[in-house]
C-alpha positions as MATLAB code, in Angstrom:
seq = 'MNGVRHFLLALQFFTRVPMTGALAAWVGFSPQMLRASAAHLPGIGWLVGGVAAAVFVGVGMGLAGVAGALVAAVLSTVATVMLTGAFHEDGLADVADGLGGSANRDRALEIMKDSRIGAFGTAALVLALGLKFALLATLATRGLQAVAVAIVGAHVLSRLMPLFLIRWLPYVGDSGASKAKPLADAISRGALAIAVLWSIPAVALLLCAHDAVHVAAALVIAALAAGWMARLFMRRLQGFTGDGLGATQQVCELAIYLALAWHA';
ca = [
     101.774  111.879   87.233;
     104.526  109.835   87.585;
     106.549  111.994   89.233;
     103.754  112.195   92.341;
     103.717  108.707   92.730;
     107.764  108.649   92.921;
     107.190  111.079   95.439;
     104.713  109.476   97.593;
     106.266  106.411   97.480;
     109.354  108.044   98.674;
     107.277  109.465  101.524;
     105.696  106.261  102.567;
     109.053  104.360  102.494;
     111.393  107.194  103.913;
     109.000  108.174  107.165;
     105.915  107.180  108.987;
     103.436  109.335  107.106;
     100.545  106.860  106.689;
      99.899  105.603  103.287;
      96.416  103.700  102.825;
      93.630  102.756  101.111;
      92.630  104.372   98.105;
      95.483  106.589   97.911;
      97.943  103.475   98.903;
      96.621  101.844   95.514;
      96.756  104.545   93.299;
     100.939  104.879   94.100;
     101.827  101.618   93.741;
     104.603   99.837   94.383;
     107.303   97.926   92.157;
     111.306   97.851   93.133;
     111.699   99.947   89.731;
     109.479  102.586   91.148;
     111.204  102.579   94.454;
     114.402  103.112   92.363;
     112.760  106.253   90.914;
     111.457  107.094   94.079;
     115.202  108.043   95.520;
     115.299  110.551   93.221;
     113.003  112.511   95.363;
     114.692  112.046   98.790;
     115.588  115.718   99.207;
     111.790  116.495   98.671;
     111.474  114.342  101.635;
     113.961  116.446  103.469;
     111.618  119.820  102.896;
     109.070  117.987  104.494;
     111.018  116.301  107.784;
     113.308  119.869  108.364;
     109.857  121.803  107.819;
     108.476  120.100  110.469;
     111.879  120.292  112.482;
     112.038  124.072  112.337;
     108.721  124.513  112.892;
     109.070  122.633  115.587;
     112.223  125.129  117.211;
     110.624  128.277  116.253;
     107.248  127.531  118.177;
     109.578  126.346  121.412;
     111.911  129.412  120.806;
     109.532  131.679  121.356;
     107.976  130.743  124.469;
     111.667  130.039  126.031;
     114.842  132.040  125.638;
     118.395  131.787  125.911;
     120.687  128.997  125.538;
     118.732  126.748  127.909;
     115.555  127.399  125.483;
     117.215  127.025  122.540;
     118.639  123.769  123.493;
     114.843  122.414  124.613;
     113.823  123.605  121.124;
     116.906  121.498  119.646;
     116.211  118.342  121.568;
     112.244  118.783  120.931;
     112.691  119.534  117.156;
     114.505  116.480  116.704;
     112.155  114.483  118.458;
     109.782  115.458  115.970;
     112.227  114.853  112.720;
     113.006  111.319  115.209;
     109.097  110.332  115.064;
     108.417  111.503  111.706;
     111.243  109.363  110.155;
     110.893  106.301  112.780;
     115.017  107.213  113.235;
     115.257  105.684  110.097;
     119.122  107.638  109.363;
     119.946  107.567  113.300;
     120.002  103.708  112.809;
     121.772  103.517  109.991;
     124.475  105.357  112.014;
     124.360  103.618  115.024;
     124.467   99.933  112.713;
     127.533  101.651  110.943;
     129.490  102.392  113.951;
     128.951   99.496  116.041;
     129.627   97.357  112.351;
     132.927   99.240  111.713;
     133.707   99.654  115.198;
     133.317   96.006  116.150;
     135.385   94.340  113.693;
     138.291   95.004  111.218;
     137.111   91.915  109.556;
     134.833   93.168  106.203;
     132.721   89.846  106.342;
     132.231   89.791  110.211;
     131.679   94.013  110.436;
     129.067   93.329  108.188;
     127.220   91.046  109.723;
     127.482   93.026  112.753;
     125.268   95.778  110.728;
     122.451   93.187  110.618;
     122.626   93.087  113.885;
     118.980   94.700  115.373;
     120.411   95.394  118.340;
     122.437   98.857  119.560;
     126.162   98.199  120.697;
     128.817  100.129  122.776;
     129.665  102.192  119.502;
     126.102  102.711  118.041;
     125.606  104.043  121.471;
     128.596  106.236  121.793;
     127.835  107.356  117.802;
     124.331  108.297  118.648;
     125.100  110.201  121.907;
     127.599  111.965  120.030;
     126.136  113.020  117.159;
     122.899  113.620  118.730;
     124.869  116.272  121.259;
     126.970  117.630  118.701;
     123.569  118.641  116.439;
     121.534  120.218  119.776;
     125.017  122.272  120.267;
     125.273  123.529  116.830;
     121.852  124.170  116.595;
     121.181  126.094  119.955;
     124.564  127.788  118.711;
     122.798  128.563  115.199;
     119.578  130.242  117.326;
     122.133  132.747  118.627;
     121.649  134.876  115.164;
     117.674  134.529  115.318;
     115.126  132.177  114.551;
     115.222  132.462  111.211;
     118.928  131.823  111.059;
     118.383  128.228  112.805;
     115.030  127.743  110.921;
     116.716  128.203  107.775;
     119.337  125.883  109.004;
     117.420  122.965  109.407;
     115.638  122.702  106.438;
     118.710  123.040  104.151;
     120.281  120.697  105.993;
     118.034  118.583  106.281;
     117.348  118.956  102.074;
     121.215  118.937  101.148;
     122.015  115.826  103.621;
     119.571  113.733  101.473;
     120.639  114.210   98.163;
     124.531  113.611   99.140;
     124.156  110.048   99.586;
     122.580  109.454   95.917;
     125.917  110.023   95.107;
     127.581  106.792   96.926;
     124.844  104.797   95.230;
     125.522  106.312   91.699;
     129.717  105.717   92.346;
     129.848  103.107   94.668;
     128.646   99.237   94.329;
     126.019   97.669   96.966;
     127.467   95.208   99.391;
     124.880   94.699  101.474;
     122.040   91.385  101.695;
     120.418   91.277   98.564;
     118.075   88.980   99.026;
     116.676   90.659  102.679;
     117.386   94.404  102.566;
     114.285   96.205  101.375;
     116.279   98.509  100.338;
     117.734   96.888   97.438;
     115.952   98.590   94.868;
     116.986  102.758   95.926;
     120.521  101.173   95.618;
     120.911   99.653   92.070;
     121.412  101.934   89.027;
     120.293  105.304   90.435;
     120.754  106.974   87.159;
     121.828  110.412   86.247;
     118.019  111.854   85.176;
     117.325  110.479   88.771;
     120.371  112.815   90.423;
     119.432  115.841   88.105;
     116.096  115.480   90.219;
     117.687  115.576   93.410;
     119.628  118.607   92.067;
     116.271  120.108   91.435;
     115.069  119.493   94.861;
     117.814  120.912   96.361;
     118.368  124.090   94.732;
     116.033  125.981   96.238;
     117.322  124.812   99.615;
     120.523  126.461   98.755;
     118.462  130.011   97.693;
     116.938  129.837  101.146;
     119.783  129.217  103.008;
     121.758  132.706  101.474;
     117.976  134.261  102.795;
     119.438  134.341  105.969;
     123.430  133.148  106.042;
     126.127  135.159  104.053;
     127.484  133.272  100.732;
     130.922  132.522  102.361;
     129.383  130.333  104.868;
     126.430  128.821  102.723;
     129.654  128.168   99.914;
     131.381  126.135  103.101;
     128.094  124.523  103.730;
     128.555  122.470  100.344;
     131.484  122.000  100.148;
     132.149  120.664  103.654;
     129.127  118.363  103.320;
     130.431  117.296   99.998;
     134.147  116.423  101.698;
     132.185  114.867  104.782;
     130.110  112.472  101.626;
     133.458  111.717  100.063;
     134.883  110.997  103.258;
     132.380  108.595  103.853;
     132.550  106.880  100.562;
     136.143  106.880  101.505;
     136.022  104.498  104.702;
     133.052  102.509  102.995;
     134.951  101.360   99.989;
     138.399  100.693  102.218;
     136.309   98.915  104.394;
     133.531   97.149  103.494;
     134.322   97.665   99.455;
     131.299   99.266   98.843;
     128.401  100.157  100.880;
     124.738   99.594  102.120;
     121.415  100.811  103.161;
     122.433  101.797  106.405;
     126.243  103.441  105.338;
     123.732  106.041  103.272;
     121.949  106.699  106.827;
     125.283  107.192  108.158;
     126.299  109.320  105.649;
     123.362  111.621  105.896;
     123.309  112.267  109.485;
     127.280  113.209  108.895;
     126.352  115.063  106.399;
     123.840  117.307  107.984;
     126.137  117.398  110.956;
     128.610  119.140  108.620;
     126.424  121.562  107.390;
     125.420  123.151  111.053;
     128.912  123.179  111.460;
     130.047  125.495  108.615;
     127.010  127.400  109.308;
     127.696  128.048  112.756;
     131.274  128.810  112.062;
     132.387  132.365  113.240;
     134.269  133.587  110.375;
];
């Protein structure tokens, strides 16, 4: 039952799905529980990716051609943003503002805490969203099944990658102010193992609609993208922040779409 409670806590923390009354009381909360809930982050990807895929397929069935695929990509992304509260997109924008706004570590961290979005954050969001729409539209040329499977797989696997940063890098955010601090502290091997178990079926799902070469490339490129982000954070910040985890998820999701869409 603890696993169910941890999953529901992850659902409450990482999405806008309401959890109130008796259910919220049963789930409970503690920093230790929130830390354990990180193991279920790829499980949240199944929900978010499933909703996005359903919206894409629903719109794609009614609108044909490249323009229809672009509309489906936009609306499926709108659905994920509404479901998650732009949790990861906000992290990407904050990281871009911080690292782009100053070469000084302390100043970069200070900028990342600012709730206002700057030029670098705006540019990062526009470019990331534009790339996502284009890649999803490209995948749609292979059929709705191919793009739907890609969306689900990317949402699951891209949420696995940030957990390795939590495991390997020191946390450098504001411990007193950050709600995500328990997630960044002492992620265990057991938690990683649970996250991997959530992710293995996503790989199997990808293999149902994409060839093994493209799926293997997606895994490798996502891992390389996460490694690049880890190296960037260590070089610039000497560790990671909660915003860095969100930015890593976004970069890895795009990397997976790119690998799957690439024509071998």
